[in-house]
C-alpha positions in Angstrom: -11.0 -7.7 26.8 -14.1 -5.2 27.6 -14.8 -2.1 25.5 -15.4 1.4 27.0 -16.4 4.7 25.9 -14.1 7.4 26.3 -15.7 10.2 28.4 -15.3 13.5 26.3 -16.3 15.7 29.4 -13.7 14.4 32.1 -16.6 13.0 34.2 -18.5 16.3 34.7 -21.6 14.8 33.4 -22.3 11.8 31.0 -21.2 12.1 27.6 -21.1 9.2 25.4 -19.0 9.5 22.7 -17.9 7.4 19.6 -14.4 6.7 20.9 -14.1 3.1 22.1 -11.0 1.5 23.8 -10.3 -1.6 25.1 -9.5 -2.8 28.8 -8.8 -5.8 30.9 -9.5 -3.6 34.0 -13.6 -4.0 34.0 -16.2 -6.8 34.3 -18.5 -5.7 31.6 -18.9 -3.8 28.0 -19.7 0.0 28.1 -21.4 -0.3 24.8 -23.6 -2.6 22.7 -22.9 -3.8 19.0 -23.9 -1.4 16.4 -27.0 -1.9 14.5 -26.7 -4.4 11.8 -28.2 -2.2 8.9 -27.2 -3.9 5.7 -24.2 -5.1 7.3 -21.3 -4.2 9.6 -17.8 -3.6 7.9 -14.5 -3.1 9.5 -11.9 -0.7 7.8 -8.4 -0.8 9.2 -6.3 2.6 9.2 -2.5 3.1 8.6 -1.6 3.3 12.3 1.1 5.7 13.2 2.5 7.9 10.2 6.1 7.1 9.5 8.3 7.2 6.4 7.2 5.1 3.5 3.5 5.2 4.9 1.8 8.5 5.5 -1.3 10.6 5.3 -1.9 9.2 1.7 -3.3 5.9 3.3 -5.4 7.5 5.6 -6.9 9.5 2.7 -7.9 6.2 1.3 -9.5 5.0 4.6 -11.2 7.9 4.9 -13.0 7.7 1.6 -13.5 3.9 1.8 -15.5 4.6 5.3 -17.5 7.1 3.0 -18.2 5.0 0.4 -19.6 2.1 2.3 -21.7 4.7 4.1 -23.2 5.5 0.8 -24.0 2.0 0.1 -25.8 1.7 3.5 -23.4 -0.5 5.5 -22.2 0.3 9.2 -19.0 1.2 9.3 -16.2 0.7 12.0 -12.8 2.2 12.0 -10.0 0.7 13.7 -6.9 3.0 14.1 -4.5 4.3 16.8 -3.0 7.6 15.4 -5.3 10.6 17.0 -3.8 13.1 14.4 -5.6 11.9 11.4 -8.8 12.2 9.7 -9.7 8.7 10.0 -10.0 9.0 13.9 -12.5 11.9 13.8 -15.5 11.3 15.9 -17.8 11.9 13.1 -16.4 9.8 10.3 -17.2 6.3 10.9 -20.3 4.7 13.0 -17.9 3.6 15.5 -14.3 4.1 16.0 -11.9 1.8 18.0 -8.8 3.7 19.1 -6.8 0.4 19.2 -3.4 -0.7 17.8 -3.3 -2.7 14.7 -2.7 -6.0 16.1 -4.8 -9.2 15.2 -5.8 -10.1 18.6 -7.3 -6.7 19.1 -8.9 -6.5 15.5 -10.4 -10.1 16.3 -11.8 -9.0 19.9 -13.5 -6.0 17.8 -14.7 -8.5 14.9 -16.0 -10.8 17.3 -17.8 -8.4 19.5 -19.3 -6.3 16.7 -20.3 -9.7 14.8 -18.9 -7.8 11.8 -19.6 -9.1 8.2 -16.0 -8.4 6.9 -12.6 -6.5 7.1 -11.0 -4.1 4.6 -7.3 -4.1 5.1 -6.2 -2.8 1.4 -6.6 0.8 2.5 -4.5 0.9 5.5 -1.2 0.6 3.4 1.4 -1.9 4.4 0.9 -1.9 8.0 -2.8 -3.0 7.7 -1.6 -5.6 4.9 1.0 -7.0 7.3 -1.7 -8.7 10.0 -3.5 -10.4 6.7 -1.9 -13.6 7.5 -2.9 -13.7 11.1 -6.4 -12.7 10.5 -6.8 -15.2 7.9 -5.8 -18.1 10.3 -8.0 -16.4 12.9 -11.0 -16.9 10.3 -11.7 -13.5 9.7 -13.3 -12.4 6.6 -10.8 -10.5 4.7 -13.0 -8.6 1.8 -11.4 -7.8 -1.5 -8.2 -9.2 -2.6 -7.4 -12.8 -1.1 -4.5 -13.7 1.4 -3.0 -16.0 -1.7 -2.7 -13.0 -4.0 -1.2 -10.8 -1.2 1.2 -13.3 -0.4 2.3 -14.0 -4.2 2.7 -10.3 -4.6 4.9 -9.6 -1.6 6.9 -12.4 -1.7 9.9 -11.8 -4.2 10.2 -15.5 -4.9 6.7 -16.0 -5.7 6.4 -13.1 -7.6 9.2 -13.6 -9.7 7.7 -17.2 -10.6 4.3 -15.7 -11.1 5.7 -13.4 -13.7 7.6 -15.9 -15.5 4.6 -18.2 -15.8 2.8 -15.1 -17.7 6.0 -14.7 -19.7 6.5 -11.1 -18.6 10.0 -9.6 -18.2 11.2 -8.6 -14.9 15.1 -7.7 -13.9 17.2 -10.9 -13.4 17.5 -11.7 -9.8 19.1 -14.3 -7.5 17.5 -15.4 -4.2 20.2 -16.4 -1.5 21.5 -16.3 1.9 23.7 -13.4 3.0 26.0 -16.2 3.4 25.9 -17.6 -0.1 26.1 -14.0 -1.5 29.4 -13.5 0.5 31.2 -16.9 -0.6 29.5 -18.2 -3.7 28.0 -15.9 -6.1 29.5 -14.3 -9.2 27.5 -10.8 -9.3 27.9 -8.5 -12.3 27.1 -4.9 -11.0 25.3 -2.9 -10.7 22.6 -4.5 -8.6 20.1 -3.7 -6.3 19.7 -5.8 -2.9 16.4 -6.1 -1.0 14.9 -8.4 1.6 11.6 -10.2 0.4 9.3 -8.0 2.1 10.0 -4.2 2.0 8.1 -1.2 3.6 9.2 2.2 2.3 12.4 0.7 0.6 13.8 -0.2 4.1 17.1 -2.2 3.8 17.2 -1.7 0.1 20.5 -0.5 -1.7 21.9 -0.1 -5.1 25.5 -1.6 -5.1 28.1 -0.8 -7.6 31.0 -2.8 -6.9 32.4 -5.9 -4.8 33.5 -3.6 -1.8 30.1 -2.1 -1.4 28.7 -5.2 -1.3 30.8 -6.8 1.2 30.1 -3.7 3.3 26.2 -4.4 2.8 26.4 -7.9 3.6 28.4 -7.3 7.1 25.5 -5.7 8.2 23.1 -8.5 8.2 22.7 -12.1 9.4 24.3 -14.7 7.5 21.4 -16.6 7.3 19.1 -13.7 6.1 17.5 -14.3 2.8 18.0 -11.6 0.1 17.3 -10.6 -3.3 20.0 -9.3 -5.5 18.1 -8.0 -8.5 19.8 -6.8 -11.7 19.9 -2.9 -11.8 18.3 -1.5 -15.0 19.0 2.0 -15.5 15.9 3.0 -17.7 12.8 5.2 -17.1 10.3 4.2 -14.3 6.7 4.5 -14.8 3.8 3.4 -12.7 0.0 3.1 -12.6 -2.8 2.6 -10.2 -5.7 0.7 -11.3 -9.0 -0.6 -10.1 -10.1 -4.4 -10.7 -13.2 -6.4 -10.4 -11.8 -9.7 -11.1 -12.8 -9.6 -14.8 -11.5 -6.0 -16.0 -9.4 -3.0 -14.9 -9.6 0.7 -15.2 -6.3 2.5 -15.5 -6.8 6.5 -15.4 -3.3 7.6 -16.2 0.3 6.5 -16.5 3.0 8.5 -14.5 6.6 9.0 -15.3 9.2 9.3 -12.4 11.5 12.1 -13.5 14.5 11.0 -11.1 16.7 7.9 -12.5 15.8 4.5 -11.8 17.0 3.3 -8.2 15.4 6.3 -6.5 12.3 5.4 -4.5 8.9 6.2 -5.9 8.2 8.4 -2.8 11.2 10.5 -3.2 10.9 10.7 -7.2 9.4 13.6 -8.9 6.6 12.4 -10.8 5.2 13.5 -14.0 1.2 13.1 -14.6 0.5 12.3 -17.1 3.8 10.4 -18.7 5.5 12.3 -21.7 8.3 9.8 -22.7 6.4 6.8 -23.6 5.0 5.6 -26.9 1.7 4.4 -27.8 2.8 0.8 -28.0 4.5 1.0 -24.8 1.2 2.3 -23.3 -0.8 -0.3 -24.7 1.7 -3.1 -23.8 1.6 -1.8 -20.0 -2.4 -1.8 -20.1 -2.0 -5.6 -21.4 0.3 -6.4 -18.7 -1.9 -5.0 -16.1 -5.0 -6.7 -17.1 -3.2 -10.0 -17.3 -1.7 -9.5 -13.8 -4.9 -8.5 -12.5 -6.9 -11.2 -13.7 -4.6 -14.0 -12.7 -4.1 -12.8 -9.3 -8.0 -12.4 -8.9 -7.1 -8.6 -7.7 -10.7 -7.1 -6.2 -10.1 -3.4 -5.5 -6.9 -1.4 -5.9 -3.4 -2.1 -7.1 -0.2 -0.4 -7.9 2.2 -1.5 -10.6 5.8 -0.1 -11.2 7.5 -0.6 -14.3 11.2 0.1 -15.9 11.1 0.9 -19.8 14.7 0.4 -21.5 15.6 0.0 -25.2 11.7 -0.7 -25.7 11.5 -3.5 -23.4 9.1 -3.6 -20.5 10.0 -4.7 -17.0 7.7 -5.0 -14.0 9.7 -4.4 -10.7 7.1 -4.4 -8.2 3.4 -4.4 -7.4 1.4 -3.7 -4.6 -2.2 -5.2 -4.1 -3.3 -2.1 -1.9 -4.1 1.4 -1.9 -0.6 3.3 -2.5 0.5 6.8 -1.6 0.0 7.9 -5.2 -3.9 7.5 -5.1 -4.8 11.1 -3.6 -2.6 12.3 -6.4 -4.5 10.4 -9.1 -7.8 11.6 -7.7 -6.8 15.3 -8.1 -5.1 15.0 -11.2 -7.9 12.9 -12.9 -10.7 14.3 -11.0 -12.1 10.9 -9.8 -12.4 8.7 -6.6 -10.2 5.6 -7.1 -11.3 4.5 -3.8 -15.0 5.0 -4.4 -14.7 2.7 -7.8 -12.7 -0.1 -5.5 -15.3 -0.2 -2.9 -17.8 -0.7 -5.8 -15.9 -3.6 -7.2 -15.3 -5.3 -4.0 -19.4 -5.0 -2.8 -21.0 -4.8 -6.3 -18.8 -6.7 -8.7 -18.8 -3.9 -11.1 -17.6 -0.2 -11.0 -18.9 2.6 -13.3 -16.1 4.0 -15.4 -15.8 7.7 -14.5 -15.5 10.8 -16.7 -12.1 12.3 -16.3 -10.7 15.7 -17.0 -6.9 15.3 -16.8 -5.0 18.4 -15.4 -1.3 17.8 -15.8 1.0 18.0 -12.8 4.4 17.3 -11.1 4.3 15.3 -7.8 7.2 16.7 -5.6 8.6 15.1 -2.6 9.3 17.1 0.7 12.0 16.5 3.0 12.2 17.2 6.8 14.5 20.1 7.2 16.3 18.2 10.2 17.1 15.5 7.7 18.5 17.6 4.8 22.1 16.5 5.0 24.7 15.2 2.7 23.2 11.7 2.5 20.2 12.9 1.1 22.0 14.7 -2.1 22.1 11.0 -3.6 18.9 9.5 -3.1 18.6 5.8 -3.2 15.8 2.8 -2.8 15.2 3.4 0.7 12.5 6.3 1.1 13.5 9.5 3.1 10.8 12.0 2.0 8.3 13.0 4.8 5.3 14.5 2.4 4.6 15.7 -1.0 3.0 18.5 -3.0 1.3 18.8 -6.5 2.3 21.3 -8.8 0.1 22.0 -11.5 1.8 22.3 -15.0 
């Protein structure tokens, strides 16, 4: 694999650009590795924009590159979406227009002799290659692979919460075949595979006939989780951790009922229907989880509160789609704080000026059909707006 520079003037005259691509139809590199400066750091973008993963993650990648530059690092962006800010020619010191496959990333890493790679700002697509990058012995900066795996594997995550005596919805881990034949279930429940992006294949099931219909569309050996459905109020937080402490700027409250994907729900900033004691307990849980998972950088946690009981339903050890919202509502830069935590081990607690707002989802006009009247755990919105209140 050789690296060439995209000719921005179609060969009329020599016009070197910062756009780099790989090819096997060459016998030499057209570029030299970047100067070392303080160090060379690769940031993975979010790849193609799609349901469940959109421009919000490009926002985080862009701010990560800017923060790295401020710290004196040489910056390398790998992304393959030409319609995003992360692929602007003047953002990173070098842009590789490459798909986010492990072998492409490793080739760039080795060519540039990079000092590390950031995956937590590119959303789930970037996180999905973590295991392969670790096996290739690339240095992943921030939260390590074991913590990522614990947070994403539902079986490990459930055991992790149990070990900390933190409540979660009751759940059964079984094959589709066992769910069909052996398990007695109290409805309603949420069914989900272990690894999920955008709520794909998740569904609230209210009776036996719906369960049978759902299971018919899945391989009998597929492993699934059947979670107790708790119809409380959902809350979520984004935080920054340096491994020793956390910064939580605000608690957000979902306006839609439980069971609606967080990307499709209207969300209130800051939360109103929460007591001081509940807020303190959420902060306590977040601190315990971050320390025990050795979180370094960003993390998102989603809760349900019912009858004054707090249940954790999900965590994401990466940037979330709500990071741009948090920044605007609180007047801060969460990505910059995360970069400080990762590279300096500390972060300065910012002064906040919270401006109350509601996040509202936007749906494609082509998709506003009868199915969207009843929203569910699978995300369908294609964007969001922020309305000040």
